[in-house]
Gaussian input, Z-matrix of N, CA and C with variables (Angstrom, degrees):
# hf/3-21g

backbone

0 1
 N
 C     1     B1
 C     2     B2     1     A1
 N     3     B3     2     A2     1     D1
 C     4     B4     3     A3     2     D2
 C     5     B5     4     A4     3     D3
 N     6     B6     5     A5     4     D4
 C     7     B7     6     A6     5     D5
 C     8     B8     7     A7     6     D6
 N     9     B9     8     A8     7     D7
 C    10    B10     9     A9     8     D8
 C    11    B11    10    A10     9     D9
 N    12    B12    11    A11    10    D10
 C    13    B13    12    A12    11    D11
 C    14    B14    13    A13    12    D12
 N    15    B15    14    A14    13    D13
 C    16    B16    15    A15    14    D14
 C    17    B17    16    A16    15    D15
 N    18    B18    17    A17    16    D16
 C    19    B19    18    A18    17    D17
 C    20    B20    19    A19    18    D18
 N    21    B21    20    A20    19    D19
 C    22    B22    21    A21    20    D20
 C    23    B23    22    A22    21    D21
 N    24    B24    23    A23    22    D22
 C    25    B25    24    A24    23    D23
 C    26    B26    25    A25    24    D24
 N    27    B27    26    A26    25    D25
 C    28    B28    27    A27    26    D26
 C    29    B29    28    A28    27    D27
 N    30    B30    29    A29    28    D28
 C    31    B31    30    A30    29    D29
 C    32    B32    31    A31    30    D30
 N    33    B33    32    A32    31    D31
 C    34    B34    33    A33    32    D32
 C    35    B35    34    A34    33    D33
 N    36    B36    35    A35    34    D34
 C    37    B37    36    A36    35    D35
 C    38    B38    37    A37    36    D36
 N    39    B39    38    A38    37    D37
 C    40    B40    39    A39    38    D38
 C    41    B41    40    A40    39    D39
 N    42    B42    41    A41    40    D40
 C    43    B43    42    A42    41    D41
 C    44    B44    43    A43    42    D42
 N    45    B45    44    A44    43    D43
 C    46    B46    45    A45    44    D44
 C    47    B47    46    A46    45    D45
 N    48    B48    47    A47    46    D46
 C    49    B49    48    A48    47    D47
 C    50    B50    49    A49    48    D48
 N    51    B51    50    A50    49    D49
 C    52    B52    51    A51    50    D50
 C    53    B53    52    A52    51    D51
 N    54    B54    53    A53    52    D52
 C    55    B55    54    A54    53    D53
 C    56    B56    55    A55    54    D54
 N    57    B57    56    A56    55    D55
 C    58    B58    57    A57    56    D56
 C    59    B59    58    A58    57    D57
 N    60    B60    59    A59    58    D58
 C    61    B61    60    A60    59    D59
 C    62    B62    61    A61    60    D60
 N    63    B63    62    A62    61    D61
 C    64    B64    63    A63    62    D62
 C    65    B65    64    A64    63    D63
 N    66    B66    65    A65    64    D64
 C    67    B67    66    A66    65    D65
 C    68    B68    67    A67    66    D66
 N    69    B69    68    A68    67    D67
 C    70    B70    69    A69    68    D68
 C    71    B71    70    A70    69    D69
 N    72    B72    71    A71    70    D70
 C    73    B73    72    A72    71    D71
 C    74    B74    73    A73    72    D72
 N    75    B75    74    A74    73    D73
 C    76    B76    75    A75    74    D74
 C    77    B77    76    A76    75    D75
 N    78    B78    77    A77    76    D76
 C    79    B79    78    A78    77    D77
 C    80    B80    79    A79    78    D78
 N    81    B81    80    A80    79    D79
 C    82    B82    81    A81    80    D80
 C    83    B83    82    A82    81    D81
 N    84    B84    83    A83    82    D82
 C    85    B85    84    A84    83    D83
 C    86    B86    85    A85    84    D84
 N    87    B87    86    A86    85    D85
 C    88    B88    87    A87    86    D86
 C    89    B89    88    A88    87    D87
 N    90    B90    89    A89    88    D88
 C    91    B91    90    A90    89    D89
 C    92    B92    91    A91    90    D90
 N    93    B93    92    A92    91    D91
 C    94    B94    93    A93    92    D92
 C    95    B95    94    A94    93    D93
 N    96    B96    95    A95    94    D94
 C    97    B97    96    A96    95    D95
 C    98    B98    97    A97    96    D96
 N    99    B99    98    A98    97    D97
 C   100   B100    99    A99    98    D98
 C   101   B101   100   A100    99    D99
 N   102   B102   101   A101   100   D100
 C   103   B103   102   A102   101   D101
 C   104   B104   103   A103   102   D102
 N   105   B105   104   A104   103   D103
 C   106   B106   105   A105   104   D104
 C   107   B107   106   A106   105   D105
 N   108   B108   107   A107   106   D106
 C   109   B109   108   A108   107   D107
 C   110   B110   109   A109   108   D108
 N   111   B111   110   A110   109   D109
 C   112   B112   111   A111   110   D110
 C   113   B113   112   A112   111   D111
 N   114   B114   113   A113   112   D112
 C   115   B115   114   A114   113   D113
 C   116   B116   115   A115   114   D114
 N   117   B117   116   A116   115   D115
 C   118   B118   117   A117   116   D116
 C   119   B119   118   A118   117   D117
 N   120   B120   119   A119   118   D118
 C   121   B121   120   A120   119   D119
 C   122   B122   121   A121   120   D120
 N   123   B123   122   A122   121   D121
 C   124   B124   123   A123   122   D122
 C   125   B125   124   A124   123   D123
 N   126   B126   125   A125   124   D124
 C   127   B127   126   A126   125   D125
 C   128   B128   127   A127   126   D126
 N   129   B129   128   A128   127   D127
 C   130   B130   129   A129   128   D128
 C   131   B131   130   A130   129   D129
 N   132   B132   131   A131   130   D130
 C   133   B133   132   A132   131   D131
 C   134   B134   133   A133   132   D132
 N   135   B135   134   A134   133   D133
 C   136   B136   135   A135   134   D134
 C   137   B137   136   A136   135   D135
 N   138   B138   137   A137   136   D136
 C   139   B139   138   A138   137   D137
 C   140   B140   139   A139   138   D138
 N   141   B141   140   A140   139   D139
 C   142   B142   141   A141   140   D140
 C   143   B143   142   A142   141   D141
 N   144   B144   143   A143   142   D142
 C   145   B145   144   A144   143   D143
 C   146   B146   145   A145   144   D144
 N   147   B147   146   A146   145   D145
 C   148   B148   147   A147   146   D146
 C   149   B149   148   A148   147   D147
 N   150   B150   149   A149   148   D148
 C   151   B151   150   A150   149   D149
 C   152   B152   151   A151   150   D150
 N   153   B153   152   A152   151   D151
 C   154   B154   153   A153   152   D152
 C   155   B155   154   A154   153   D153
 N   156   B156   155   A155   154   D154
 C   157   B157   156   A156   155   D155
 C   158   B158   157   A157   156   D156
 N   159   B159   158   A158   157   D157
 C   160   B160   159   A159   158   D158
 C   161   B161   160   A160   159   D159
 N   162   B162   161   A161   160   D160
 C   163   B163   162   A162   161   D161
 C   164   B164   163   A163   162   D162
 N   165   B165   164   A164   163   D163
 C   166   B166   165   A165   164   D164
 C   167   B167   166   A166   165   D165
 N   168   B168   167   A167   166   D166
 C   169   B169   168   A168   167   D167
 C   170   B170   169   A169   168   D168
 N   171   B171   170   A170   169   D169
 C   172   B172   171   A171   170   D170
 C   173   B173   172   A172   171   D171
 N   174   B174   173   A173   172   D172
 C   175   B175   174   A174   173   D173
 C   176   B176   175   A175   174   D174
 N   177   B177   176   A176   175   D175
 C   178   B178   177   A177   176   D176
 C   179   B179   178   A178   177   D177
 N   180   B180   179   A179   178   D178
 C   181   B181   180   A180   179   D179
 C   182   B182   181   A181   180   D180
 N   183   B183   182   A182   181   D181
 C   184   B184   183   A183   182   D182
 C   185   B185   184   A184   183   D183
 N   186   B186   185   A185   184   D184
 C   187   B187   186   A186   185   D185
 C   188   B188   187   A187   186   D186
 N   189   B189   188   A188   187   D187
 C   190   B190   189   A189   188   D188
 C   191   B191   190   A190   189   D189
 N   192   B192   191   A191   190   D190
 C   193   B193   192   A192   191   D191
 C   194   B194   193   A193   192   D192
 N   195   B195   194   A194   193   D193
 C   196   B196   195   A195   194   D194
 C   197   B197   196   A196   195   D195
 N   198   B198   197   A197   196   D196
 C   199   B199   198   A198   197   D197
 C   200   B200   199   A199   198   D198
 N   201   B201   200   A200   199   D199
 C   202   B202   201   A201   200   D200
 C   203   B203   202   A202   201   D201
 N   204   B204   203   A203   202   D202
 C   205   B205   204   A204   203   D203
 C   206   B206   205   A205   204   D204
 N   207   B207   206   A206   205   D205
 C   208   B208   207   A207   206   D206
 C   209   B209   208   A208   207   D207
 N   210   B210   209   A209   208   D208
 C   211   B211   210   A210   209   D209
 C   212   B212   211   A211   210   D210
 N   213   B213   212   A212   211   D211
 C   214   B214   213   A213   212   D212
 C   215   B215   214   A214   213   D213
 N   216   B216   215   A215   214   D214
 C   217   B217   216   A216   215   D215
 C   218   B218   217   A217   216   D216
 N   219   B219   218   A218   217   D217
 C   220   B220   219   A219   218   D218
 C   221   B221   220   A220   219   D219
 N   222   B222   221   A221   220   D220
 C   223   B223   222   A222   221   D221
 C   224   B224   223   A223   222   D222
 N   225   B225   224   A224   223   D223
 C   226   B226   225   A225   224   D224
 C   227   B227   226   A226   225   D225
 N   228   B228   227   A227   226   D226
 C   229   B229   228   A228   227   D227
 C   230   B230   229   A229   228   D228
 N   231   B231   230   A230   229   D229
 C   232   B232   231   A231   230   D230
 C   233   B233   232   A232   231   D231
 N   234   B234   233   A233   232   D232
 C   235   B235   234   A234   233   D233
 C   236   B236   235   A235   234   D234
 N   237   B237   236   A236   235   D235
 C   238   B238   237   A237   236   D236
 C   239   B239   238   A238   237   D237
 N   240   B240   239   A239   238   D238
 C   241   B241   240   A240   239   D239
 C   242   B242   241   A241   240   D240
 N   243   B243   242   A242   241   D241
 C   244   B244   243   A243   242   D242
 C   245   B245   244   A244   243   D243
 N   246   B246   245   A245   244   D244
 C   247   B247   246   A246   245   D245
 C   248   B248   247   A247   246   D246
 N   249   B249   248   A248   247   D247
 C   250   B250   249   A249   248   D248
 C   251   B251   250   A250   249   D249
 N   252   B252   251   A251   250   D250
 C   253   B253   252   A252   251   D251
 C   254   B254   253   A253   252   D252
 N   255   B255   254   A254   253   D253
 C   256   B256   255   A255   254   D254
 C   257   B257   256   A256   255   D255
 N   258   B258   257   A257   256   D256
 C   259   B259   258   A258   257   D257
 C   260   B260   259   A259   258   D258
 N   261   B261   260   A260   259   D259
 C   262   B262   261   A261   260   D260
 C   263   B263   262   A262   261   D261
 N   264   B264   263   A263   262   D262
 C   265   B265   264   A264   263   D263
 C   266   B266   265   A265   264   D264
 N   267   B267   266   A266   265   D265
 C   268   B268   267   A267   266   D266
 C   269   B269   268   A268   267   D267
 N   270   B270   269   A269   268   D268
 C   271   B271   270   A270   269   D269
 C   272   B272   271   A271   270   D270
 N   273   B273   272   A272   271   D271
 C   274   B274   273   A273   272   D272
 C   275   B275   274   A274   273   D273
 N   276   B276   275   A275   274   D274
 C   277   B277   276   A276   275   D275
 C   278   B278   277   A277   276   D276
 N   279   B279   278   A278   277   D277
 C   280   B280   279   A279   278   D278
 C   281   B281   280   A280   279   D279
 N   282   B282   281   A281   280   D280
 C   283   B283   282   A282   281   D281
 C   284   B284   283   A283   282   D282
 N   285   B285   284   A284   283   D283
 C   286   B286   285   A285   284   D284
 C   287   B287   286   A286   285   D285
 N   288   B288   287   A287   286   D286
 C   289   B289   288   A288   287   D287
 C   290   B290   289   A289   288   D288
 N   291   B291   290   A290   289   D289
 C   292   B292   291   A291   290   D290
 C   293   B293   292   A292   291   D291

   B1=1.4223
   B2=1.5351
   B3=1.2993
   B4=1.4560
   B5=1.5221
   B6=1.2987
   B7=1.4701
   B8=1.5097
   B9=1.3156
   B10=1.4668
   B11=1.5231
   B12=1.2854
   B13=1.4555
   B14=1.5206
   B15=1.3517
   B16=1.4660
   B17=1.5258
   B18=1.2886
   B19=1.4621
   B20=1.5362
   B21=1.3028
   B22=1.4694
   B23=1.5252
   B24=1.3096
   B25=1.4568
   B26=1.5244
   B27=1.3342
   B28=1.4635
   B29=1.5274
   B30=1.3086
   B31=1.4668
   B32=1.5270
   B33=1.3224
   B34=1.4574
   B35=1.5327
   B36=1.3254
   B37=1.4674
   B38=1.5307
   B39=1.3244
   B40=1.4630
   B41=1.5322
   B42=1.3042
   B43=1.4716
   B44=1.5320
   B45=1.3238
   B46=1.4666
   B47=1.5225
   B48=1.3319
   B49=1.4658
   B50=1.5301
   B51=1.3176
   B52=1.4610
   B53=1.5287
   B54=1.3265
   B55=1.4553
   B56=1.5326
   B57=1.3246
   B58=1.4698
   B59=1.5281
   B60=1.3131
   B61=1.4638
   B62=1.5180
   B63=1.3344
   B64=1.4702
   B65=1.5239
   B66=1.3397
   B67=1.4642
   B68=1.5188
   B69=1.3332
   B70=1.4626
   B71=1.5235
   B72=1.3149
   B73=1.4721
   B74=1.5206
   B75=1.3207
   B76=1.4636
   B77=1.5259
   B78=1.3272
   B79=1.4655
   B80=1.5253
   B81=1.3229
   B82=1.4677
   B83=1.5237
   B84=1.3133
   B85=1.4614
   B86=1.5281
   B87=1.3347
   B88=1.4576
   B89=1.5213
   B90=1.2939
   B91=1.4598
   B92=1.5161
   B93=1.3337
   B94=1.4644
   B95=1.5213
   B96=1.3103
   B97=1.4606
   B98=1.5214
   B99=1.3186
   B100=1.4596
   B101=1.5211
   B102=1.3154
   B103=1.4574
   B104=1.5194
   B105=1.3225
   B106=1.4561
   B107=1.5231
   B108=1.3206
   B109=1.4704
   B110=1.5203
   B111=1.3118
   B112=1.4654
   B113=1.5249
   B114=1.3289
   B115=1.4645
   B116=1.5281
   B117=1.3355
   B118=1.4650
   B119=1.5191
   B120=1.3263
   B121=1.4615
   B122=1.5293
   B123=1.3137
   B124=1.4672
   B125=1.5286
   B126=1.3253
   B127=1.4714
   B128=1.5276
   B129=1.3280
   B130=1.4643
   B131=1.5245
   B132=1.3256
   B133=1.4653
   B134=1.5179
   B135=1.3249
   B136=1.4640
   B137=1.5309
   B138=1.3244
   B139=1.4697
   B140=1.5237
   B141=1.3213
   B142=1.4621
   B143=1.5267
   B144=1.3337
   B145=1.4590
   B146=1.5236
   B147=1.3261
   B148=1.4683
   B149=1.5262
   B150=1.3329
   B151=1.4576
   B152=1.5222
   B153=1.3267
   B154=1.4596
   B155=1.5199
   B156=1.3149
   B157=1.4677
   B158=1.5234
   B159=1.3276
   B160=1.4644
   B161=1.5251
   B162=1.3322
   B163=1.4644
   B164=1.5248
   B165=1.3269
   B166=1.4578
   B167=1.5265
   B168=1.3362
   B169=1.4603
   B170=1.5269
   B171=1.3261
   B172=1.4722
   B173=1.5157
   B174=1.3273
   B175=1.4648
   B176=1.5227
   B177=1.3276
   B178=1.4678
   B179=1.5291
   B180=1.3284
   B181=1.4734
   B182=1.5229
   B183=1.3375
   B184=1.4688
   B185=1.5237
   B186=1.3289
   B187=1.4659
   B188=1.5200
   B189=1.3358
   B190=1.4559
   B191=1.5280
   B192=1.3216
   B193=1.4655
   B194=1.5241
   B195=1.3199
   B196=1.4624
   B197=1.5225
   B198=1.3242
   B199=1.4660
   B200=1.5219
   B201=1.3270
   B202=1.4592
   B203=1.5263
   B204=1.3283
   B205=1.4628
   B206=1.5270
   B207=1.3213
   B208=1.4595
   B209=1.5350
   B210=1.3319
   B211=1.4633
   B212=1.5210
   B213=1.3216
   B214=1.4627
   B215=1.5249
   B216=1.3084
   B217=1.4574
   B218=1.5151
   B219=1.2984
   B220=1.4562
   B221=1.5192
   B222=1.3031
   B223=1.4636
   B224=1.5262
   B225=1.2995
   B226=1.4533
   B227=1.5247
   B228=1.3168
   B229=1.4629
   B230=1.5229
   B231=1.3320
   B232=1.4663
   B233=1.5213
   B234=1.3121
   B235=1.4553
   B236=1.5243
   B237=1.3291
   B238=1.4610
   B239=1.5320
   B240=1.3324
   B241=1.4650
   B242=1.5231
   B243=1.3284
   B244=1.4629
   B245=1.5279
   B246=1.3200
   B247=1.4576
   B248=1.5210
   B249=1.3267
   B250=1.4638
   B251=1.5276
   B252=1.3377
   B253=1.4645
   B254=1.5205
   B255=1.3209
   B256=1.4634
   B257=1.5223
   B258=1.3106
   B259=1.4611
   B260=1.5210
   B261=1.3290
   B262=1.4548
   B263=1.5174
   B264=1.3151
   B265=1.4685
   B266=1.5181
   B267=1.3327
   B268=1.4549
   B269=1.5162
   B270=1.3171
   B271=1.4639
   B272=1.5253
   B273=1.3132
   B274=1.4638
   B275=1.5294
   B276=1.3230
   B277=1.4648
   B278=1.5204
   B279=1.3188
   B280=1.4620
   B281=1.5245
   B282=1.3402
   B283=1.4636
   B284=1.5284
   B285=1.3180
   B286=1.4628
   B287=1.5245
   B288=1.3195
   B289=1.4567
   B290=1.5223
   B291=1.3416
   B292=1.4636
   B293=1.4799
   A1=107.92
   A2=116.50
   A3=120.62
   A4=108.91
   A5=114.39
   A6=119.26
   A7=107.98
   A8=114.28
   A9=118.09
   A10=108.36
   A11=113.82
   A12=119.34
   A13=108.22
   A14=116.24
   A15=117.12
   A16=110.48
   A17=114.75
   A18=118.67
   A19=110.32
   A20=114.36
   A21=121.36
   A22=109.91
   A23=117.89
   A24=122.11
   A25=111.75
   A26=117.00
   A27=121.07
   A28=110.79
   A29=117.38
   A30=121.03
   A31=110.05
   A32=116.56
   A33=120.74
   A34=110.53
   A35=116.97
   A36=121.66
   A37=110.30
   A38=118.16
   A39=121.52
   A40=111.70
   A41=117.18
   A42=120.01
   A43=111.02
   A44=116.85
   A45=120.73
   A46=110.23
   A47=117.16
   A48=120.56
   A49=110.76
   A50=117.37
   A51=121.57
   A52=110.84
   A53=116.83
   A54=121.35
   A55=111.18
   A56=117.36
   A57=120.62
   A58=111.10
   A59=116.95
   A60=120.47
   A61=111.74
   A62=116.60
   A63=120.78
   A64=111.02
   A65=116.40
   A66=119.94
   A67=111.20
   A68=116.78
   A69=120.16
   A70=112.02
   A71=117.09
   A72=120.04
   A73=110.01
   A74=116.71
   A75=119.89
   A76=110.81
   A77=117.69
   A78=121.09
   A79=111.26
   A80=117.34
   A81=120.56
   A82=111.53
   A83=117.25
   A84=120.18
   A85=111.73
   A86=117.49
   A87=121.59
   A88=114.48
   A89=119.90
   A90=122.46
   A91=113.19
   A92=115.61
   A93=121.76
   A94=112.41
   A95=117.24
   A96=121.99
   A97=111.30
   A98=117.26
   A99=122.30
   A100=112.86
   A101=114.34
   A102=120.89
   A103=112.29
   A104=118.33
   A105=120.14
   A106=111.31
   A107=116.80
   A108=120.69
   A109=109.91
   A110=117.77
   A111=121.34
   A112=110.45
   A113=117.39
   A114=120.82
   A115=110.47
   A116=117.46
   A117=120.68
   A118=111.25
   A119=116.58
   A120=120.98
   A121=110.47
   A122=117.82
   A123=120.53
   A124=111.37
   A125=117.11
   A126=119.97
   A127=110.49
   A128=116.84
   A129=120.70
   A130=111.01
   A131=116.35
   A132=120.84
   A133=110.78
   A134=117.13
   A135=120.29
   A136=111.25
   A137=116.58
   A138=120.32
   A139=110.40
   A140=116.55
   A141=120.42
   A142=111.86
   A143=117.95
   A144=120.15
   A145=110.96
   A146=117.37
   A147=120.41
   A148=110.45
   A149=116.61
   A150=120.45
   A151=111.18
   A152=116.84
   A153=121.31
   A154=111.01
   A155=117.56
   A156=120.86
   A157=110.57
   A158=116.82
   A159=120.79
   A160=111.05
   A161=115.83
   A162=119.53
   A163=111.75
   A164=117.28
   A165=119.76
   A166=111.08
   A167=117.03
   A168=120.30
   A169=110.40
   A170=116.92
   A171=119.80
   A172=111.64
   A173=117.17
   A174=120.77
   A175=110.06
   A176=116.97
   A177=119.89
   A178=110.51
   A179=117.10
   A180=120.28
   A181=110.33
   A182=116.46
   A183=120.03
   A184=111.31
   A185=116.81
   A186=119.69
   A187=110.32
   A188=116.49
   A189=120.61
   A190=110.69
   A191=117.14
   A192=120.34
   A193=111.15
   A194=117.05
   A195=120.54
   A196=110.61
   A197=115.72
   A198=119.65
   A199=110.43
   A200=116.45
   A201=120.28
   A202=112.19
   A203=117.51
   A204=120.02
   A205=112.57
   A206=118.32
   A207=120.62
   A208=110.26
   A209=115.54
   A210=120.44
   A211=112.29
   A212=116.56
   A213=120.25
   A214=113.20
   A215=118.08
   A216=121.92
   A217=107.35
   A218=117.37
   A219=120.84
   A220=109.25
   A221=115.75
   A222=122.22
   A223=107.04
   A224=116.62
   A225=121.05
   A226=112.22
   A227=117.34
   A228=119.44
   A229=111.38
   A230=116.44
   A231=120.11
   A232=110.09
   A233=117.66
   A234=121.43
   A235=110.59
   A236=116.84
   A237=122.00
   A238=110.84
   A239=116.31
   A240=120.60
   A241=111.11
   A242=117.43
   A243=120.97
   A244=111.16
   A245=117.79
   A246=120.82
   A247=110.83
   A248=116.45
   A249=120.07
   A250=111.22
   A251=117.34
   A252=119.80
   A253=112.82
   A254=117.49
   A255=119.65
   A256=111.46
   A257=116.99
   A258=120.53
   A259=113.40
   A260=117.06
   A261=120.05
   A262=113.16
   A263=117.39
   A264=121.14
   A265=110.78
   A266=114.27
   A267=122.08
   A268=109.01
   A269=115.85
   A270=120.53
   A271=108.61
   A272=115.40
   A273=120.09
   A274=111.94
   A275=117.17
   A276=120.01
   A277=113.41
   A278=118.55
   A279=121.49
   A280=110.75
   A281=113.86
   A282=121.27
   A283=107.43
   A284=116.95
   A285=122.37
   A286=108.82
   A287=115.92
   A288=121.52
   A289=107.71
   A290=116.51
   A291=120.49
   A292=111.45
   D1=129.34
   D2=-178.77
   D3=-109.98
   D4=134.14
   D5=175.98
   D6=-109.85
   D7=138.68
   D8=-179.98
   D9=-100.17
   D10=134.29
   D11=177.58
   D12=-93.98
   D13=145.68
   D14=178.30
   D15=-65.32
   D16=149.21
   D17=-177.82
   D18=-72.89
   D19=159.71
   D20=-179.07
   D21=-63.62
   D22=-36.24
   D23=179.92
   D24=-62.74
   D25=-40.69
   D26=179.64
   D27=-67.71
   D28=-42.04
   D29=177.82
   D30=-64.04
   D31=-43.72
   D32=178.81
   D33=-62.87
   D34=-41.17
   D35=178.29
   D36=-58.68
   D37=-48.30
   D38=-178.02
   D39=-68.62
   D40=-34.43
   D41=176.89
   D42=-65.33
   D43=-43.99
   D44=178.25
   D45=-65.14
   D46=-43.13
   D47=179.24
   D48=-62.53
   D49=-41.82
   D50=178.61
   D51=-65.35
   D52=-42.33
   D53=178.79
   D54=-63.29
   D55=-44.90
   D56=177.65
   D57=-63.46
   D58=-42.67
   D59=178.10
   D60=-61.26
   D61=-43.66
   D62=178.93
   D63=-64.45
   D64=-37.25
   D65=178.29
   D66=-63.62
   D67=-44.50
   D68=-179.91
   D69=-67.52
   D70=-37.44
   D71=177.33
   D72=-65.69
   D73=-43.75
   D74=178.06
   D75=-60.45
   D76=-45.06
   D77=179.67
   D78=-64.20
   D79=-36.61
   D80=179.58
   D81=-68.19
   D82=-27.31
   D83=-178.80
   D84=-93.36
   D85=-46.26
   D86=-169.98
   D87=-105.71
   D88=-10.35
   D89=-173.03
   D90=-69.04
   D91=-179.87
   D92=-179.84
   D93=-61.10
   D94=-28.88
   D95=179.76
   D96=-115.59
   D97=23.78
   D98=-176.31
   D99=-81.41
   D100=-179.54
   D101=-177.26
   D102=-66.32
   D103=-40.07
   D104=-179.70
   D105=-66.89
   D106=-39.42
   D107=177.63
   D108=-65.11
   D109=-37.91
   D110=178.55
   D111=-62.87
   D112=-41.42
   D113=177.90
   D114=-63.35
   D115=-40.04
   D116=177.07
   D117=-62.83
   D118=-43.82
   D119=-179.28
   D120=-64.20
   D121=-41.42
   D122=178.47
   D123=-64.46
   D124=-40.29
   D125=178.06
   D126=-65.75
   D127=-42.88
   D128=177.31
   D129=-62.21
   D130=-37.86
   D131=179.13
   D132=-62.34
   D133=-43.46
   D134=179.23
   D135=-63.72
   D136=-41.99
   D137=179.55
   D138=-64.19
   D139=-44.87
   D140=-178.78
   D141=-67.89
   D142=-34.96
   D143=176.87
   D144=-66.18
   D145=-38.41
   D146=176.69
   D147=-65.49
   D148=-41.39
   D149=177.81
   D150=-64.68
   D151=-39.61
   D152=177.43
   D153=-62.32
   D154=-43.76
   D155=178.69
   D156=-62.08
   D157=-40.49
   D158=178.33
   D159=-63.70
   D160=-44.68
   D161=179.75
   D162=-66.65
   D163=-37.40
   D164=177.54
   D165=-64.67
   D166=-36.90
   D167=177.19
   D168=-66.20
   D169=-40.88
   D170=177.50
   D171=-64.33
   D172=-40.93
   D173=178.78
   D174=-64.27
   D175=-42.58
   D176=178.82
   D177=-62.30
   D178=-40.20
   D179=178.69
   D180=-64.51
   D181=-43.81
   D182=179.60
   D183=-64.82
   D184=-39.56
   D185=177.70
   D186=-63.14
   D187=-40.08
   D188=178.56
   D189=-63.86
   D190=-45.69
   D191=178.94
   D192=-64.18
   D193=-39.92
   D194=178.46
   D195=-63.21
   D196=-42.70
   D197=178.80
   D198=-63.29
   D199=-40.80
   D200=-177.42
   D201=-69.63
   D202=-22.00
   D203=178.79
   D204=-100.05
   D205=5.33
   D206=-178.31
   D207=-76.22
   D208=169.42
   D209=-178.73
   D210=-66.31
   D211=-35.23
   D212=-177.03
   D213=-76.36
   D214=-16.13
   D215=-176.52
   D216=-142.71
   D217=103.59
   D218=-177.58
   D219=-108.25
   D220=114.83
   D221=177.45
   D222=-97.61
   D223=108.61
   D224=-174.92
   D225=-66.33
   D226=-35.24
   D227=177.93
   D228=-63.97
   D229=-42.80
   D230=178.89
   D231=-66.69
   D232=-40.45
   D233=178.59
   D234=-62.29
   D235=-42.63
   D236=177.81
   D237=-63.19
   D238=-43.90
   D239=179.57
   D240=-62.55
   D241=-43.68
   D242=-179.67
   D243=-66.67
   D244=-40.28
   D245=179.31
   D246=-64.09
   D247=-38.15
   D248=179.35
   D249=-69.02
   D250=-45.78
   D251=-174.95
   D252=-76.11
   D253=-41.69
   D254=-175.11
   D255=-83.84
   D256=-47.46
   D257=-174.73
   D258=-92.83
   D259=-14.48
   D260=-179.09
   D261=73.51
   D262=29.35
   D263=-178.36
   D264=-79.92
   D265=152.34
   D266=177.68
   D267=-131.33
   D268=158.16
   D269=172.17
   D270=-81.04
   D271=162.66
   D272=-178.07
   D273=-66.58
   D274=-28.31
   D275=-176.05
   D276=-96.69
   D277=12.92
   D278=-178.08
   D279=-101.26
   D280=150.50
   D281=177.77
   D282=-119.24
   D283=132.06
   D284=179.96
   D285=-97.91
   D286=127.81
   D287=177.18
   D288=-114.60
   D289=122.50
   D290=-179.21
   D291=-110.28

């Protein structure tokens, strides 16, 4: 009974094909545009969107406070609060307990 061994060319062909396939799979997973990088970018996007929403809320609050302290719109309660906190002012009928 004779057994035929595969030729060296066929083995070399399959080794090169396997190596190229492994290279492309590795690049698809780990490369600059791979699946793992995409997951990182999506996570970063969610974090940055949350930070953006927080900053937009702070800007809206500051715009509201600025509007309330402008000449055209005077909020006496806000003015009183700012004078107390920044300047340390008190009313004549108040007692400070430290």
